[in-house]
C-alpha positions in Angstrom: 0.0 -0.2 -0.1 2.9 2.4 0.6 3.7 2.9 -3.3 -0.1 3.4 -4.0 -0.2 5.9 -0.9 2.7 8.0 -2.1 1.5 8.0 -5.6 -2.0 9.3 -4.4 -0.3 11.7 -2.0 1.8 13.2 -5.1 -1.6 13.3 -6.9 -3.2 15.5 -4.0 0.0 17.7 -3.9 -0.3 18.4 -7.4 -3.8 19.0 -7.7 -4.2 21.3 -4.6 -1.4 23.2 -5.7 -3.1 23.7 -9.2 -6.5 24.6 -7.1 -4.7 27.0 -5.4 -3.5 29.0 -8.0 -6.9 29.0 -9.6 -8.4 30.1 -6.3 -5.6 32.8 -6.1 -6.4 34.2 -9.4 -10.1 34.7 -8.5 -9.0 36.4 -5.1 -7.2 38.9 -7.2 -9.3 39.3 -10.1 -12.7 39.6 -8.5 -15.7 37.0 -8.6 -19.4 36.6 -8.0 -20.6 35.3 -4.7 -24.2 34.4 -3.3 -25.6 32.6 0.0 -26.5 28.7 0.2 -28.4 29.7 3.6 -28.1 32.1 6.3 -24.4 33.0 7.1 -23.2 30.3 4.5 -21.4 32.1 1.2 -20.4 30.5 -1.4 -18.5 31.8 -4.8 -17.8 30.9 -8.1 -14.4 30.5 -7.3 -15.5 27.7 -4.9 -17.3 26.0 -7.9 -14.5 26.3 -10.4 -11.9 24.9 -7.7 -14.2 22.2 -7.0 -14.7 21.2 -10.5 -10.9 21.3 -11.1 -10.1 19.1 -8.2 -13.0 16.6 -9.2 -11.4 16.5 -12.6 -7.7 16.0 -11.5 -8.4 13.5 -8.9 -11.5 11.3 -10.2 -10.1 11.1 -13.6 -6.8 9.8 -12.2 -8.4 7.4 -9.8 -12.0 6.6 -11.3 -12.5 3.8 -9.0 -12.4 5.9 -5.9 -15.2 7.7 -4.0 -15.7 11.6 -4.0 -17.0 13.6 -1.2 -16.7 17.7 -1.4 -18.9 20.6 -0.2 -19.6 21.9 -3.3 -20.8 18.7 -4.9 -24.4 17.1 -4.2 -23.6 13.9 -2.1 -24.6 10.4 -3.2 -24.6 7.1 -1.4 -22.1 6.0 -3.9 -19.2 6.9 -1.8 -20.3 4.6 1.0 -19.7 1.4 -0.8 -16.1 2.7 -1.7 -13.0 1.9 0.7 -11.1 4.8 -1.1 -12.6 8.1 -1.2 -11.4 11.6 -2.2 -12.7 14.2 0.6 -12.4 18.0 -0.6 -13.3 21.4 0.6 -12.5 23.6 -2.3 -12.2 26.8 -0.2 -12.5 26.5 3.6 -13.0 29.6 4.9 -15.2 31.0 2.4 -16.2 34.0 4.4 -12.7 35.1 4.6 -12.0 34.7 0.9 -15.3 36.6 0.1 -14.1 39.5 2.3 -10.5 39.4 0.9 -8.9 38.1 4.0 -6.0 35.7 3.4 -7.4 33.2 6.0 -8.9 30.6 3.5 -7.5 27.0 2.4 -7.6 24.6 -0.4 -8.3 21.0 1.4 -8.0 17.6 0.0 -7.6 14.1 1.6 -7.5 10.5 0.8 -9.6 8.5 3.3 -9.1 4.8 3.0 -11.8 2.6 5.2 -12.8 5.7 7.2 -9.3 7.2 8.1 -7.5 9.8 6.4 -4.2 8.8 5.0 -2.9 11.4 3.0 -3.9 15.1 2.6 -2.9 18.6 1.8 -4.1 22.2 3.1 -2.9 25.3 1.0 -3.2 28.9 1.7 -2.2 30.4 -1.5 -2.1 34.0 -0.3 0.4 33.2 2.2 2.1 30.6 0.3 2.0 27.9 3.1 1.4 24.3 1.8 0.9 21.9 4.7 0.8 18.3 3.5 1.3 14.8 5.1 0.8 10.9 4.4 0.6 8.2 7.0 4.1 7.2 8.4 5.7 10.1 6.5 5.6 12.9 8.9 4.2 16.2 8.1 5.6 19.5 6.4 5.0 23.1 5.7 6.5 23.9 2.2 8.9 20.9 2.4 10.1 21.2 5.8 9.1 18.9 8.5 6.8 20.2 11.4 5.6 19.1 14.7 3.2 20.1 17.3 4.2 22.0 20.7 5.0 20.1 23.9 3.2 22.4 26.3 1.1 20.5 28.7 -0.6 23.6 30.8 -2.7 26.3 29.7 -0.8 28.9 31.3 0.7 31.0 28.8 -0.7 29.0 25.9 -1.1 30.3 22.6 -4.7 29.4 21.5 -6.6 29.6 18.1 -9.8 30.0 20.0 -12.3 32.5 21.2 -11.3 34.4 24.5 -14.9 35.1 25.0 -15.6 31.5 25.3 -12.9 30.8 27.7 -14.2 33.5 29.8 -17.6 32.5 29.4 -16.8 29.0 30.6 -14.5 30.1 33.4 -11.4 28.7 31.9 -9.3 31.7 32.3 -8.3 31.0 35.7 -6.5 27.8 34.2 -4.9 29.9 31.7 -3.2 32.9 32.8 -1.4 34.8 30.2 -2.6 32.7 27.6 -3.0 34.4 24.0 -6.1 34.3 21.7 -6.1 34.5 17.9 -8.9 33.4 15.5 -9.0 32.7 11.8 -11.8 31.4 9.8 -10.9 28.3 8.4 -10.7 25.5 10.7 -8.6 23.3 8.4 -5.8 26.2 8.3 -6.1 26.7 12.4 -5.5 22.9 12.8 -2.4 23.0 10.3 -1.2 26.0 12.2 -1.2 24.1 15.4 0.4 21.2 13.6 3.4 23.3 12.6 3.6 24.4 16.3 2.7 28.0 15.9 -0.2 27.5 18.3 -0.6 25.2 21.2 -4.3 24.1 20.2 -7.4 25.1 18.5 -11.0 24.4 19.7 -14.4 24.8 17.8 -17.6 24.1 19.5 -19.7 24.2 16.3 -20.3 21.1 14.3 -17.9 20.5 11.3 -18.0 18.1 8.2 -15.8 15.6 6.7 -14.5 18.0 4.4 -13.5 20.7 7.1 -11.4 18.1 8.9 -10.1 15.3 7.1 -7.0 16.8 5.4 -6.0 18.6 8.4 -6.7 15.7 10.7 -3.8 13.4 9.0 -1.4 16.6 9.2 -2.1 17.2 13.0 -1.5 13.4 13.5 1.6 13.2 11.4 3.0 16.1 13.3 2.6 14.3 16.7 -0.8 15.9 17.8 -4.3 14.8 18.0 -7.8 15.9 16.9 -10.7 14.7 18.4 -14.3 15.6 19.8 -14.6 17.1 23.1 -15.2 13.7 24.3 -12.3 12.4 23.3 -13.5 10.3 20.2 -11.6 10.4 17.1 -13.0 11.3 13.9 -14.7 8.5 11.6 -14.9 9.6 7.8 -17.1 8.7 5.1 -20.2 7.6 7.1 -23.9 8.1 6.1 -23.8 11.3 8.3 -20.6 13.1 7.3 -21.0 15.5 10.5 -18.9 16.0 13.8 -19.9 17.7 17.0 -17.1 19.7 17.5 -13.1 20.0 17.7 -10.4 19.8 20.2 -6.9 19.9 18.3 -3.6 20.4 20.1 -0.2 18.9 20.9 0.6 17.9 24.3 -2.0 20.3 25.5 -4.9 17.9 24.1 -5.3 15.9 27.4 -5.6 18.9 29.4 -8.3 20.4 27.4 -10.1 17.1 27.4 -9.9 17.2 31.2 -11.4 20.5 31.3 -14.4 19.2 29.3 -14.7 16.4 31.8 -14.6 18.6 34.7 -17.1 21.1 33.8 -19.8 21.4 31.0 -18.5 23.6 28.2 -21.2 26.1 27.2 -20.4 27.4 23.7 -22.6 30.5 24.5 -20.5 33.5 23.9 
């Protein structure tokens, strides 16, 4: 399986780089956008990138399944062991607002587990990628999560207001809080060691998480629900309740969830 996985990973990298160039062209030149629902924007760039990735990946591997945020879901994928899971633009709100906080994401999931993936921010030129057993890289250089085990002084990609609302600030004096729109980008930044952790208490879909999940895992980190459960992909319902992603701080965050009921409130 290793040679096949390496070839599939190379295909992901090539396809995501091409898709990133296309997204960047739209980003600079302009595009039409509309909403799929309240607070859920989509742009013609999302659709164009989706079509490009579908063409590149499914043409090369016609026997693999396909799942994407911008493609109507079908049950066909459930009968496939190997499935491409894609988010053409994760962080569309940022993309539409011309903020450089969006990513192109693609993963290969085999029997419910991501084994190769890439997350690319074409504006900042940060290309994160990994395959199972091969480590994680940012622009070709190996990366790893932080070893911080205490919230004191931690650097978090999370809402400070949520920490205040849930009385966690007492556990984290001196902590710093930042936020970016793309959850995949946030997870990749944790994988690179730039931040100690990210949490999100809103539901996510397979395409939001799969590519970043393998990158975090290969960087030595963990991505689970707040109950500590790993994600299982390509299920009939491709939704996940929340996200706790961190390096060595992961277990301490899960302890806080067990000790008190987290209220996403604020």
